[in-house]
C-alpha positions in Angstrom: 13.5 19.5 0.2 12.7 17.3 -3.1 14.2 13.5 -2.4 17.1 13.2 -5.5 15.9 9.4 -5.7 12.2 10.0 -6.3 11.0 11.9 -9.1 7.1 12.9 -9.7 5.9 12.4 -13.5 5.1 15.1 -15.4 1.6 14.3 -16.2 0.7 14.2 -12.5 -1.7 13.4 -11.3 -2.1 10.6 -13.7 -6.2 10.3 -12.2 -8.5 12.3 -10.8 -12.2 11.7 -9.7 -12.9 14.0 -13.0 -11.2 10.3 -14.5 -13.5 7.8 -12.6 -16.3 6.0 -14.9 -19.1 7.2 -12.8 -19.5 10.6 -10.4 -16.8 10.6 -7.8 -15.0 12.4 -5.0 -12.1 11.1 -5.0 -9.6 8.3 -6.9 -6.7 7.3 -4.6 -4.6 4.6 -3.2 -4.5 2.1 -5.8 -2.8 -1.0 -5.7 -0.9 -2.4 -8.7 0.4 -5.2 -11.0 1.8 -6.0 -14.5 -0.6 -8.0 -16.5 -0.2 -9.1 -20.6 2.0 -6.5 -21.0 0.1 -3.3 -19.2 0.1 -1.4 -15.8 -3.2 -2.8 -13.9 -4.1 -0.3 -11.6 -6.6 -1.3 -8.3 -8.3 2.0 -8.1 -10.2 2.8 -4.6 -13.0 4.9 -5.7 -14.9 7.1 -3.0 -18.2 7.9 -4.5 -20.6 10.8 -3.7 -22.3 9.2 -0.5 -18.6 8.6 0.8 -18.0 4.7 0.6 -15.3 3.1 -1.8 -15.1 0.3 -3.8 -12.4 -1.2 -6.0 -12.1 -0.5 -9.9 -9.4 -1.8 -12.4 -8.4 0.7 -15.0 -5.3 -0.9 -17.2 -3.1 1.6 -19.2 -0.2 -0.1 -21.7 2.2 3.1 -20.6 1.3 3.3 -17.0 0.9 6.9 -17.7 -2.2 7.7 -19.9 -5.4 6.6 -22.1 -6.2 4.5 -19.3 -9.2 2.0 -20.0 -11.3 1.5 -16.9 -13.4 -2.3 -16.7 -16.9 -1.5 -17.0 -18.0 -3.0 -13.2 -16.1 -2.2 -9.9 -14.5 -5.4 -9.0 -15.0 -5.4 -5.8 -18.5 -3.4 -3.8 -19.3 -2.5 -0.3 -22.9 -3.3 0.7 -23.5 -6.9 -0.1 -25.8 -8.3 2.5 -23.5 -11.2 2.7 -20.4 -9.3 3.4 -21.6 -7.3 6.2 -18.1 -6.0 7.5 -17.8 -4.4 4.2 -20.7 -2.5 4.5 -18.9 1.2 4.0 -16.5 0.2 1.9 -13.8 -1.9 0.0 -10.6 0.2 0.5 -6.8 0.4 -0.2 -6.0 -2.5 -2.1 -2.7 -4.2 -2.3 -1.8 -6.9 -4.7 0.7 -9.3 -4.8 1.1 -12.1 -7.5 1.0 -16.1 -6.4 1.5 -17.7 -9.2 1.6 -16.9 -13.0 -1.8 -16.5 -13.4 -3.1 -15.8 -9.5 -3.2 -12.7 -7.3 -4.2 -12.3 -3.8 -5.7 -8.8 -3.3 -5.7 -7.6 0.6 -7.9 -4.8 1.3 -9.4 -3.0 4.1 -13.0 -3.9 4.6 -14.7 -1.2 6.4 -17.8 -1.2 8.6 -19.4 0.1 11.7 -17.5 -2.2 13.4 -14.1 -0.5 12.4 -11.9 -1.2 9.8 -10.6 -4.9 8.9 -8.3 -6.7 7.0 -9.7 -8.8 4.0 -8.7 -10.7 1.6 -9.4 -12.0 -2.3 -8.4 -13.3 -5.0 -8.2 -12.9 -9.5 -7.2 -14.4 -11.9 -8.0 -11.8 -14.3 -8.9 -8.8 -12.7 -12.7 -9.4 -14.0 -13.4 -10.9 -10.8 -12.2 -11.5 -7.7 -13.2 -14.7 -5.2 -13.7 -13.1 -1.8 -12.2 -14.8 1.0 -13.9 -12.5 4.0 -12.0 -10.4 6.7 -9.1 -12.6 8.3 -8.2 -9.8 11.2 -10.5 -8.2 12.8 -10.6 -4.2 13.8 -8.7 -2.3 13.9 -6.1 -3.1 11.5 -5.4 -2.1 7.9 -2.0 -2.0 5.6 -1.9 -5.5 4.9 0.7 -6.8 2.2 0.8 -10.8 1.6 4.8 -11.8 0.8 4.8 -14.0 -3.0 7.5 -16.8 -1.7 6.7 -18.7 1.5 8.7 -18.4 4.2 9.3 -21.9 6.7 6.4 -22.9 4.3 4.2 -20.4 5.4 2.5 -17.3 3.8 3.5 -14.2 5.6 1.7 -10.9 6.5 2.5 -7.7 7.4 -0.1 -5.9 8.6 -0.8 -2.7 10.8 -3.0 -3.3 14.5 -4.0 -0.8 16.8 -3.3 -0.9 20.3 -4.5 2.0 22.7 -2.1 4.5 20.4 0.4 3.2 18.8 0.5 1.6 15.7 3.4 -0.8 14.6 4.1 -2.8 11.6 3.4 -6.5 12.2 4.0 -9.7 11.1 2.0 -13.0 11.4 2.2 -16.3 9.4 -0.5 -18.8 7.8 -0.6 -22.3 6.0 -3.5 -21.7 4.4 -4.0 -17.9 4.2 -7.2 -18.1 6.1 -6.0 -18.7 9.4 -2.6 -16.0 10.7 -0.6 -16.6 13.9 2.5 -16.5 15.4 2.5 -12.7 15.5 5.9 -10.1 16.1 6.2 -6.5 15.6 8.7 -6.0 12.1 9.1 -2.0 12.7 7.4 0.1 15.7 7.2 3.4 15.9 10.0 5.4 16.6 7.9 8.0 18.4 8.8 11.8 20.0 9.5 14.3 16.9 10.4 11.5 14.1 8.5 11.7 11.3 7.1 8.0 11.6 7.0 8.6 15.6 3.2 8.8 15.5 2.5 5.8 13.3 3.3 3.9 10.0 2.1 1.2 8.2 3.5 -1.4 5.0 2.9 0.7 2.0 3.2 -1.1 -1.7 4.0 -5.2 -1.5 7.9 -5.3 -1.1 10.1 -5.1 -3.8 12.2 -8.7 -4.1 16.2 -7.4 -4.6 19.5 -9.4 -4.6 20.3 -7.9 -1.1 16.7 -8.6 0.2 13.1 -7.6 0.3 13.2 -3.6 -0.4 10.1 -2.3 1.7 8.4 1.0 1.4 6.2 2.2 3.9 4.6 5.4 5.0 5.0 7.0 8.4 3.3 9.9 10.2 4.5 12.6 12.1 1.7 15.5 13.6 1.9 19.0 13.2 0.1 21.6 14.2 -2.3 19.5 15.2 -2.6 18.0 11.5 -1.2 14.7 10.3 1.5 14.7 7.8 2.2 11.5 5.5 6.1 10.4 3.8 7.4 7.8 2.6 10.3 5.7 4.2 12.5 2.6 3.3 13.4 -1.0 5.0 15.5 -3.4 3.9 14.5 -7.3 5.1 16.2 -10.2 5.0 15.6 -12.1 1.5 15.2 -15.7 3.0 14.1 -14.5 6.6 11.4 -12.0 5.9 10.9 -11.3 9.8 13.9 -9.9 9.8 15.0 -6.2 9.2 18.7 -5.4 8.0 18.3 -1.9 7.6 15.6 1.0 8.6 16.7 4.1 7.0 16.4 6.8 9.3 15.2 9.8 6.8 12.3 9.8 4.9 12.5 9.4 1.5 9.7 10.9 -0.3 7.5 13.8 1.4 3.9 16.1 0.1 5.4 18.9 -1.3 3.6 19.6 -4.5 0.2 21.0 -5.2 -1.8 18.4 -5.8 0.3 16.5 -2.4 -0.3 19.7 -0.1 -3.7 20.5 -0.9 -7.0 18.3 -1.2 -9.2 16.0 0.4 -7.0 15.5 3.0 -3.7 17.8 3.2 -0.6 17.1 3.1 -0.9 13.4 2.3 1.4 10.8 0.1 -0.1 7.1 0.4 1.7 4.3 -1.9 -0.2 0.9 -1.8 1.7 -0.4 -5.1 4.8 -0.4 -7.0 6.1 -2.0 -10.0 9.5 -3.0 -11.1 10.4 -1.8 -14.9 13.7 -2.7 -15.6 16.2 -0.8 -12.7 13.2 1.4 -12.5 11.0 1.5 -9.2 7.6 3.0 -10.8 5.7 3.7 -7.2 2.4 5.1 -7.6 0.4 6.5 -5.4 -2.5 8.6 -3.8 -1.7 12.3 -3.1 -3.8 14.0 -0.5 -6.7 11.7 -0.6 -7.8 13.0 -3.8 -6.0 12.0 -6.8 -3.3 9.1 -8.0 -0.1 9.9 -8.9 3.2 8.6 -10.0 6.9 8.6 -9.1 9.6 6.4 -10.1 13.4 6.0 -8.7 16.2 4.0 -9.6 16.3 0.9 -7.5 19.9 1.2 -7.2 20.0 4.4 -5.5 17.3 3.1 -3.0 19.1 0.0 -2.2 22.2 2.6 -1.7 19.5 4.8 0.7 18.6 2.1 2.8 22.0 0.7 3.4 23.3 4.6 4.4 20.5 3.9 7.4 21.8 4.8 11.0 18.8 3.2 12.7 18.3 -0.5 13.7 15.0 -1.4 15.5 15.9 -3.5 18.9 12.4 -5.8 17.9 12.8 -7.6 14.1 16.5 -7.4 14.1 
């Protein structure tokens, strides 16, 4: 079953709850950035109350010798941010300028999950912008390049029992409009038939924007999360060039099959290291792992697509 493209690192899992800087239930779903010659992970840490915060871990190798910052970057429960009362979760990171990054994350409260934004210049401090899309919505990423002089985001609102990947645009990163469906769930027995969402921020290539996304299928009343590929037009980010029919990464290792939520691989960030894609992912909602693949092989896989959605073409 194993994907011939992505190779699990032999050190997996590279981070577990035992590595967290404070007592924790799980570490999972990190955002990824490359800063001053190091890999920076913005890790979702679930504490023993069940609430999640975002804390930075840094490594020169991207595999081991992780150094945790002394305090979390984003914590829930602050009275001025009521829509984060239950957690800050699942960060994605986009570099907007040489020393500026935007962080998209899920603000979780009694009102449901919502899309929130923050900015940072050093991953030591962050400036919150608050929620920009109301519940129920998550899995948000922002492209680093503007399209038609507007920023473009991908996100996953819930409409009844439907969970597709949508896009929206903005002049100021605060007010988002002109929505549309980019990738619909395929329904039926498809591996991404039940729901799907954007994973790592898209990777810029000569052929277009390579998007790694997650898809969900229900088996024996339990969700199974896998990862797939889509290729978006280089200049029109809302246009889907290709969408691979088959999943390209599936939970198979013991640390992906067993955990707080079994049979889940879920990525929020990937780094292009030369000709390789380094994909960091949460496994079974418990630990953090690394898998690598050749960019050329991923592009070849998505080019072999035999499925294109009617919407977003």
